[in-house]
N, C-alpha and C positions, 0 to 999 in steps of 0.2 A: 602388564604380566611381567613378571622377568625370567629370563632362560634359566631352566633348574641348571643348580649347582652340578659341579662333578660328581661328589656325593650321592645326590639324588640320581643322576645319568646312572651311575654304576648299579645302583639299588633297582632303579627299573630293566634295566638291560640283563640283569643275574635273573630278576623273576620271569623273565619271558623265558630265557631258558631252562629256568625249573618247571616252567609250564609245559617245554616244547614236546613231549609224548603225547601230555595229555590235548594239545593244541591238536595236533595229527589225529590222535582217535576222534575228538568233537567234528573235525574236518569229513573224516571217514563216513561217519553218519550222517552228516548234512547232504554227500554226494548219494549216498544210498536211498535218499527218498526221489522217487519220480515224482518231480513237482514239476510237471509240463502246464499249460494253461488249463485251468480247472481241475489240476489235482494238488495245489499248494497247500489246503488245511492241512494234514497229518504233519508237513514240515514247519508248519507255522507253530501249530499245537505243541510239536517237542520242544520249538523253540522258546514257547510261551513258557514252559517249564523251566528252561533254564534260566531266562529272565528271572523268574518267580523266585529261583533259587540262590538268586545273587541279589535280591532286594529290589528288584526291579518292581515298576506299580505299572502293571501289566494291564494293555489297552489293548484288546482284539477285535476288530470289525470289518466288515465286507464294504467295497466299495458301493454296494447298494444302498448302504445306510446313509453314506456320504452326498449332499446334491452337487455333482460336477460339473453336467450338461452347462455348457454357454460358457463357464469359467476359464481364466487365462490359463493355456496349456493344455486344455481338454482334446483328446482327440476321440476318433469317432468311435462308439459303441456298436458294434454289430457281431451278429453269431456268439455271444459269450452272457455269461450267466452269472452277473455279477453277485449273487446271495453265496454264489462260491468262493469269489475273490478276496480271500481272507489276509486283511494287513494288519500289522503287529508294530507296537510302540511300547517301549519300555522305559519310564518316565525314572531318571537318577536323581532328584533335586535335590539341589546343596541346603544345608540347613540356615536358617536366620542367622545373620551377622550382627555383633554388636555395634553400639555406637563407635563410630570412627575408622570401623573396618571396612575393606574393599568387599565386595561381591566380586566374584569371578565371572568372566562373558562364558556366553551359554555357547551350546555345539548338540548341532544334529549329526551323528553317524549312520550314515542309510548305505544298505544294500541290498540288491533284489536277489531272491530265492526261486524265481521262478526262470524256467531252463526251456530250451528249444529242444522239438522232439528230435530223439537218437538217430533216425532214418532206419535202415535198413540195416539190421543186426547182424548182416553175415560181413560187413565191415567192419566191426568192430573184435577188436584180436579178445577182449573181455567185456564180459555183460556189461552196457552202460552206467546202471545203478549200482554195481557190486565193484566197489572202490580199490584199484590195485596200485600198488608202489612199487615201483620200478625203477635206480638207478637215481633216486634221490627226486623222482617225480610220481605225484598220483595222480593216475589216470580216470577218467570217468565222466559222464555227462554231468556238467555244471560246476566240474573243479577247479575250470579256472575262470567260468563266466558264470555269476562270481560269487562262490561259495568260499574260496579263498578269502577274498577280500571280507565276507561276514566274520569267518574265524578269527583274521587278523584285528577289525576292530575290538571285538568282544575279549581276545585276550588281551589286549592292549590295556583293558580296563581292567581286566583281573589282575596285571603285572604291577597298574599303580595300587592297588589296593593289596596285594602279596608284598610289598615292598613299605605298606605303612601308608600309602598318603588314598586322598578320594580328590576328585575335583572340585575344586571350588565357584565352580559354577553350572546349573544345570544341564543335565545330558540326557539327549534324547537320541536311542536306541531304537531305527528303524530296520524292519524288513519287509520286502514290497514284494509285489505281484506285479504284473503288465510291463515290467520295463522291458521285455522284448518286443513288444508288440503298441503299445499306445502308451505307456508312461504315465496312465489314469492312477497307480496305484500309487506314486508319489505324491500325485495331485491329491488324493484322498486323504493323506496323513495332513497336508498342507491346510488344504478345508476343513480337514477336522478341527484345526488350531494351532499345530504344532507348528513354531515358529522358535529361530534361535540366532545366535549373532553369527553363526557363520555354521558350515555344512562341509560335511569331507565323507566324500562318495569312494572307497576304493577299489574300484574296478582294476582288473587286472593290466596296464599299460607301462609294463617295464619301467617302473619306478621312476617314470618320468609326470611331470605334471602337466593337463590338457589345459591347452590355450585358447583351440578353436576346434568347434565340430561342425558336421553337416547337420540340418535335418532332412525329415524325408515326408513323405506322401505314400500311403497305400491307397490302391484302388482294383476294382475289380470292374471288367467289361465284360457284357453277356451279347455274344455275336451271334446273331442269326443266319443260318444258311437259307436253304430252298431244297428242301428233302424231297428224294424220289427214290423209285426201286432201284437197286444197282445193276440194274439193266438197262437203265436210262440213266446212266450216271451222267451221261456229256451236258443232258439238259437240266440236271440241278447245280448246286451249287453249295461245297462243302465248308460248314463254319468253322469244323477243325482247322482246314487248308487257310481259311481265310485268317485266323488267328496271326498264323506265322507272317502275315502282312502287316499286320497290326503292332506286333513285336519287332519287325523290322524297324517300322518308321517310328517308333518307339526310343528303339536305339540311336537311329539317326538325331531325332531331337536331341538327347542326351550326348550326341558326339557335338552338336551345336551350341549347347551349353557350355561343354568342356572348353571352346575353342575361346568362351569368353571367359570361362574360369582362369587363363593362362595370365591373367593380369589382376586375379584378385590376391589383395594383400595378405591374406593368411592361408590360401591354398595353390597360388600361382606357382608355387613353386612343386608342387605334386602332379606328375602326369596325371590327367584324366581324374580328377578327384572323384566329380559326380559319376554316381553307380547306377546303374537302371539293373533291375533284374524281375524278370517273370517268376515268381516262387511257385505256383499252382497254374495246374491248366487239366481242365477235364471237360467230355462234350460227348455229345453222339446219344445215343440209345439202340442200335442194333446194327447188328455187323454186315447187314444186306440192304442195307439203307445209308444213302447219303446225310451226311450228320446234319441234325437240323439245329443245333446250336453247340455252342462253347464257352464256356468261360474262363478267362486268364486272371490271375489275380498278378499285380505288379508292385514293385516300391521305384519309386525315383529319389534322388539327393536333391536335399536344399539347401542350397549356397548363402551362409552368411548374409544379410543384406538383400537378398532376393523375396519378397513377401509373398505367402502363401497365396494367397487369394490370385498374384499371378503366374506362380509355378501349375498351380492346377486348370487354370485357362491356358496355359501353355499345354499342358496333355487334354485337356479339350479340343483344342484346336487341332492339335495331330492327329486325333482321335477320328474327328469329320475331316480332314482332307483325306486318308487312308479311304472312309467311307465312300467318299465321293469318286475316288480314282476305284474303285472298286464295283463304283456304279449300285453301291446299295440302296434300299430304299429310303433308310435313315439311319445315322450313327447306330453301334450299339450300344445299349443301356449301360451308364458307368455309376458307380457307386463310389464312394469315397468309405473304406472300411477300417481302419487303424488308424496308425501314426498320421498326424498333422503336424509335424515338429517344425518349427523353425529352427535354423541354423543359430549357433549364438558364437562369439567370442566373449571370454572372459579376459577382462581389462587386466593387465600385469601392474604391480603396485601395489595391490590392496596387503593390511596389516596381515591376514590370514594367510596370504602367500608368504609374507616375510618369517612369520612363523615356522609354516613348513618348510622352507629353505631351512633354518638353522635346525630342525630335526633329522632333515636326511642328512645335513653336513657334517653332524656328531654320529650318525649310524655308518654312512658309509663314506667320510671322509673324500667327498667330490660336491661339485656345485650340483643343482636341481637342474635337471632341463628340462624343456618344454616340447610339445609338437602340437601340432593340427590334423584330426581324428576324419578320417572319411565315415563314418559312422553317428551314431544317433545314442544319447545315454539320458538318464534320469536329471541329470545336472542342470540341464536348462529350468526343469520346472523350480527349483528353488533359485536359481541367479537368476534369470534373464526374467520370468515372471511375477515371484516376490519378493525381490529386493536382496536377496541371502545371500552374501558372498563365497561362493563354493569351490570347492578345491577336488579333483579328481584325482585321484596318486593312490596306484595301489601296484603290486606283484608282478614278478615276470610270469611266463607261461604261454603254449603255444596251441593251436589245436580249437579253437574256440567253433562252436558249430559243426563242428567235424566230426568223424569217429576216431581221430588221433587225440583228443582234446587231453591236455596235461598241464598240470600246474605244478612250479618250480616250489618244492617245499624249504627247503633253505631261503630263498628268497622271500617266503612268507613268515620263517623269524625275524629276519632283519627289516620287515616292513612292518611286523607288528610292534617294533621296536621304536622304529619312527614315530608310528602313530601314537604311542602311549608317551613319547617326549613332547612328540604335537599337543595333544591333551594337556599335557602339564604345563606347559609356557602359555598355551591359549586360554585355560580354563583358570589357571594356578591351581596349587595342592593344598590341602588342610590334612590334619591327622584323620586316617579313617576310623570309621567307628567299631569299635571291636564287640 
């Protein structure tokens, strides 16, 4: 496919500008949905109506309907009802072409609508699901991570249509859940049969291109103590206090991995790229008793090139060593509870990347920069496990996973233009059906 002409670019850019207020309004509606884990269905139902109104062939299904266990990229399924985990794919098929005509390349546009919990409401200046615009930023849970990207990819297609065009290749618009904890929503779309020549995921990455990302493993430790009446506390063993030892030793393991990461080709330039987090802790039954149990839930990053079985064994060995040091009868029970995701490098030089560079240059008048991310995204599902060239590129914002989450609306507008021009060159264009 050829790069869009100057007149086509001008028409598409003008269409994005004309839809600007409407796009802001739709983003605000998206942010107003509390789409935390298990609560995504109302948001997906609203989006299904939006896609149907645009002529999309809407497929709404739950992860429970798709056999994903044991498939490449599958993460542990624990403590979740997948009959409520609604995934959405809207297909916009290109018409059949005549003899001698070329059909355009196909494309997946994917964004996640699941958001992390808002946390203590008293930390928010405004209610997390009541979006507020201040100084050109929209504030709210999910505004930046990543409902702004969903709005950008949808309105990029709108701009092409309003400019009088449609993609000459099949386009699949996917809104998924479980990105924040397993990636199983994206996996379900792939196992449902949706494939394309490329995939674009507009996460908020400051208009840079993701070159490499860390994976992660999630796990739960159930630590048992020796319960006694508080009057004989010295004769017992607190499971809650023992949790501190396990956390400290897992942090020490992380430090050792980061020492090795100093020579990593994609993460050596980042100080301590591998992250450990004890994200949840609970334990004990009674204030007058030495606690008999404590559970901690943790996350550890995975470097590209480190096999998941090796990383899991490092965790098991660290836990066993702590148990021995504490004189425990046996190591705590350990279960893998969420992400089991490989780190991944997106190799430079793909044709899709070249097309995105053209689109970015046309909008921003600058060269596209790349970066390595010390977190995990859905991109690995398409690129690593299913061989679909995948690009992660999206707008600017800040405060994701915090009470200060906000997205830059001006960046959303420019990103929408870049995505529209990427679609135009990657898929090619045909006259829109009226």
